[in-house]
C-alpha angles and dihedrals in degrees: 000000000000095000091058093043090053091052091049090050094049101037106019118107120204113214129187092350099283107043118088117194114206095157094128092072112004119035111013106018108028127213100209094188088057089046089054091055091047090050091052090051093051089047089053092048095045097035091122096048100084092223114195099166135034119207124198139152129249131290120003096032096055098079093048092046094050094052091045091050089063089058093046093040092228142110130271125228118191123199111233123223092213130034108227129198089264093062124104116259091235110069141153109236137191139161123248128187111215112222095203097040097038089221137120116237129195100223123200141189125185113249088230092070103050118051138168093259094056122108102208130202113192115212129186139161100236139024117196115138094358099240095127094049092045090052092049090047088054090054090052090049092049090053095051090236121138118256107217094180149293128269121199129184097209126016122191096219092189090066125072102246100090093044091049094051093046092048087058088061094250117147105242122186115187117184094206125019118195113203096183142009096179115153090003090293117128120220116189127203110243117241114259 
């Protein structure tokens, strides 16, 4: 998606060779008009999927998922990294290793919000090693819902996550795929 790639080129900051900061428009300060265009693109790509629920993880995926839910006319469920006192006793749970935080999170979703009849689209801001998506996919599997695919804003194509997910036969739609960030220079994969 050229619009997203242009924003990454102009506002993205490469740090330490493998960290890309896009906090000025994606995951700290949010450009909702950009999110709307991204949501329209996911809707176009998943138009045949009959999505009735979007699943994401707190916190960075929530904004994207909410805007996308307007396009899909469905609800958003976000996996929580901590189960508070106000959570249901019956939850699906999985472990996710955060690439950027270098930490393992126990992630939970109430069993009331994912059911066997649901057709779930997972959305997230980044895909690096795939741990977040794999964890969310595990929650969908536990619930008996149908995973229709995964949508990612930015995929680091030089890391293993995207390859791993695709090899599992999961439909993965990344709006921008970065093949290299060497020397602070971004190289994007051209759309096929």
